[in-house]
N, C-alpha and C positions, 0 to 999 in steps of 0.2 A: 338063424334061418327061421326057427319057429316063431320068434318075435315078429319077423318081417311078414310071415304068412298071417299071423294074428292081426296085425295092423292092416294088412291088405284086405282081409276078410271083413274087418270092421268098416273100412272105407266102402267096400262094395255094398254092405248092408245099409249104411247111411245113404249112399247114392240111390239105392233102390227105393228106400223110404222117401227120400226127397222127391224123386220122380213121381212117385205115387201121390204125394201131397200136392205137387204142382198140377198134375192131371186133375185131381179132385177140385182144385181151385178154379181151373179152367171150366170144368163141368158146371160148377156152381154159378160162375159168371154167365154161362150160356143159359142157365135156367132162370136167370134174372135175380138171383140172390145177391144181396148187398154185401160187398167185400168189407173186411175190417177197415180198410183205408177209406173207402167211400163213406162208410158209416161215420168215421172220425171227421172227415171233411165236413159233412152236413152238421154234425154235432158242434164242432168248433165255430162254424159260421153262426149257428144259433146262439152259442155262448157269447160271441161278440155282441149280438143284439141284446141279450139279457144283461151283459156287463154295462152296456151303454145306458140301458133303462135304469139300472140301479144307481149308476153314477149321476144320471140326470135328476134322480129323486133326492140327491144330496148325500148319498152314502159315501163314506170315505173308504180308502183301501186301494191297493194296486193290483190285486190278483184274486181270482176266485178260489175258494177253498172247499166249500161244501154247500149244502142247502139246509135250510131250517124251515120246515113247513113248505110254503110255496115261495120262499124268498131265497135269492142267491146271496150267499155269505161271502163278503170280501174281507181280505186281511191287509194290514199294513206291511210295509217292507220288512219290519223287524220280526214278523211272525215266521216260525220255522218252516212253514209251507209256502212262503212267498215265491220261491224260485221254481216251483214245479210247473205252473201253468206256462210260463215262458219256455221251460224245458220241453213241455209237450209240443209247443210250436216249433222249436228247433228240430225235434224229432219228425214232425210233419214235413218240414223242409227237406230233411234227409231222406224221408220215405218217398216224397213226390218230386223233388227237384223244382218245385213251383216257387218262384220268388215271392209270391203272395205270402207264403208262410214265413219266408225270410224276413220280410218287412214287419210282419206281425210279431215275430219273435224278438226282433230288435226293439219294437215299441214296448212290449211288456217286460223286457229285461231292464231297460233303462232306469226305471224308478228304484230298482233294487241296488244300484251301484253304491248308494250311501251306506249300505251295510258293511262295506269293506273295512270300516274302522270301528264297527260296533263290537267292542270287546266284552260285553256283558252276556254273551251267549256262546254256546258251543256249536250252534247249528250253521256254522259258516259253510260247510260243505253242501248241505241241503239247499241253502239259499243261493250260494254263488256258483258252486260247481255244476249244479243242475241247470242253471241259467247261462251264466257267462262261460262256464266250462264247455258246454256243448256249443255255444256260440263261437268260442275261440277254435275249437276243434274243426268246425265247419267253415270258418271264414278266415282264420289267422289274423284277425284284427288286433293290432298291437295294443290298442286301448284295453281290450278284453284281457289280454295277458297281464297288463299292469294291475288291473282290478283284482285279478286272481292272486297275484303274488302278494299284493297288500293284504288281501283277505287271509292268506295263509300266515303271514306275519302276525296279523291280529289274533288269529286262532291260537298260535303257540304261546301267547302271553298267558293263557289259561292253564298251561302245563305246570304241574308241581313235580319236580324231580324226586322228592322224597316219596311221594305216592307212586310216581311213575305213570301218571295219567293226566289227561286234560279234564279239568273240572267241567261237569255238565251244567246243572242248574245253579243259579244264584238264589232262587226262591226256595221255600221250605227250609229256611235256615234253622228253624226250631226242631226239625226232624233230622237233618243230615249236616254235618260240618263240611264234608267234601263229597258230594254225590257224583257218581259216575253211572250213566245209564248205558245199556247195551246199544241203543240207537247211535251213541256217540262214535261207535266204530265206523259208521258210514262216512263220517267227516274226514277220515284218514286219507281218502282218495285224493282230496285236495292237497294234502301235505306231500304225498308221494309225487304228485304232478309237479309241485313247486320245487321239490328236490331235483327232478329231472331237468327242469327249466333253468334253475339258478345254480345248480351244483353245490348248493349250501346244504351240507350234511345234517344241519340242525333239524330240518324238516323231516328227514328220513329217521333220525334217531328218536325224535318225539313220537312219530307214527309207530315205529317198531316197539318202543317202550310201552305205549298205550295198548297196542295189540297183545303184547306178551302179558302185561299185568291183567288185562281183561280176561285173557284165556286162563290165567291162573285162578282168578277169584270169582268170575261170574258164573262158571259152569258147574253143574252137579255131575256126579259120576255117570249118569245116563246121557250126558251132553245136552240136556236142557239147560236153560239159563235163567238166572234171576233177571229182573228188570233193572233194579238199582242196587249198587253196592256203595255203602257209606264208608268213608275212610277218615282216619285221624290225619289231618294235614301235617301235623308235626312229627308223627312217627311213621306214617304210611300203613299202619295196621288197619285191617278191616274191622269196622265197628258194627255194621248192620248189613243184612241181606234182605232185600224186599222186592216185591213185585207190585209196584204202585198202580199200574194200569191193568193188572190181571185180577183173577178171582181171589187169589190168596198169595201170601209170600212164597209158599212152596209150590204154587201152580205154574203152568207153562203158558204164558201169554203168547198168543199165536204170532203176532207181528214181531215180537221180540225174538222168537226163534228164527223167523225169516231174516231179520236184520243180521243175526249171527251167521247164517248160511251165506248170505250175500257178501258180507264184509270179509270173512276169512277166505272166501274164494278170491276176492279182489286182492287181499294181502298176499296170497300166493302168486298171483299174476305180477304184482309189483316187486316182490322180493325174491321169488324162486325158492323160498324156504319151505321145505316139504311139511314141516309141522303145521303150517297154516292149511295146506291142502288136506292133511289128515283130519284137522279140526273141522274143516268144512264138510268133509265126507261123513264124519260122525254125527254132526248136527243134522245133515240131510237124512241120514239113516234114522235118526230119532223122529224127525218130522214125518217122513214118508211111511214109517212103520208103526206110527202111534195108533193104538186101538180106537182112539176117538176120531181119527181122520176119516171123513166121509169118502164114499166111493168116487165122487167127482173131484176129489183132491182140493176142494175149497174149504179150508178149516173153519171150525167155530172160533169165536173170538178168543177163547182160551181152551186149551186141550183138556183142562180139568174142570171146566165149567159144570156146575152141578145138575143142570137140567137138560143136558144133551140127550136127545137130538132137538129139544125145544129151546135152543139158544141161537142168538144171532150169529151169522157167518161174518168172516172178515175177508172180503175179496182182496183188500190191499195186501194181506199176508200171502195170498195165492199168487198175485202178480209179481211180488218181490221174489218169491220162491221160484217161479217159472223163469224169470230173467236170470237168476243165479244158476239154475240147473242148465240152462243153455250154455252159459260160460263154462260151468264145471265139466260139461260133456267134452269140451275141447282139451281138457287137462288130464283126463283119465282114460286112455285108449281102451282099456278092457271094459270100461263101463260107459263108453260114449253113447252107445245105442240106448242103454237103459235110461241114462239121464235125459237124453233128448226126447225119447218116447214119453217119459214122465212129464216133461215140460209141455210137450205137444198135447198130452191129455188134459193138463190144466188149462191150456189155451182153448182147447175145444170146449171144455166145460164153460169157460168164461163167455165164449162167443155164443154158445147155445142158450145159456140160462141166465147169465148175469149182465148181459149187454142192455143198455138203456134203449127203450123204444125211440125211434127217430123223433127229433124235435121235442124231447121231454127232458126232465131232470136238469133243466137249465144249461144243457149242453155238455154235461159230463158223459163220459163214455160208458162207465160201468156203475152198477148199483150194488147194494148190500155190503158195504164196508162198515166197520165199527172202529171208531176213534178211541174213546175212553169210556167204557161202560160203567166202571165204578163211579165216575163223576157224572153219569147220566148225560154224557156229551157225545154227539155224533154217532148215534146207534142206528144201524140199518139205513145208511144214507150213501149217496155218492161222495167220494173224497178225492181230491185232486191227485194225491200221490199214488192212488191205485191206478189211475189213468196213466201216470208217468211211467211206472214200471211195466205196465201192459204194453205201451208203445215201445219201450226199450226191448221188451221180450219179442215183439214183432220184428224189430230190427235185427236182433240177434238170430232169430229163427231164419229170417231172409238171408242173412250172411252165411249161415250154416247150409242152407239149401243150395246156395250158389257154389 
């Protein structure tokens, strides 16, 4: 009875909060403020124009990734970020039901199909699940299903049963014999999907093995994570622990922490195994209670960066975290309000301070992301995956509000 009353009170609290949010949105619309969706519509229309200009100038590439100076940077289909822009357009179709976005999503997804047999990368989930995965979910096009199943089959060829993980990079062979990065956890969603579609348990077993091995070796006692774990492929033993894109090996790279929160939340959804839920909550606790976390909940690029508060932010880490927290709020009744309110606060900060001015930044939605600061790459710029998880968070928020 007490549990029933607790759940009921949580439902009332969320309903009250949702009604307040909807009333606020209506008020802002009456006052002439541009909604997040209208802002996205205008920005993506502008992005199409900029994309056409860059292509007309002879630039190669199938998808926008970021900006460099006043130039829109395009990437080839093999780039790990190639699926995010079409993913953004699938989300726009889902948010608006306007077939204009459906056609554009199909257009920008098509060139990525060739990646389904590219076995020299672990980024299959980012490229294929974010593009064709959303496409199949929204259209049930059997062609998209075939592309995804082939992609999953290609991905598991990188699995080493001795290590218990899917190999990440083939580059930096002089540094790591068998590197596994925390980002790789995000690709498991494709494998869980393939298991449900085909009933082939191989996909499930590989995904669970990778998640378990990563949980064992990537995380410190405080539940922060390293970026890269190096393994001996012959013995499965850990040989190195590094943070390649962070400040130092023992520092907490902000986007890496967000990848961990998001992926273990997803693993709990797909398996029902509570150890993944507990892992997600502990990672979330580390992120949200870190002394270096700013009041607006948009983190610096590394929680241990030496010049905080004079360090670049990483909006992409904030959008990934917000999206994860919205989902996590549906899994932990006693903390549902806390997680949702925290995600709402992040989104409010993004919309207030980090949104691109209309018809600027080559059509990207958000500014102030950081890609790889140690390599002096993509510092304080718009980046496509920040927009992707922002739109996903908008969708998840909308579904919760309903």
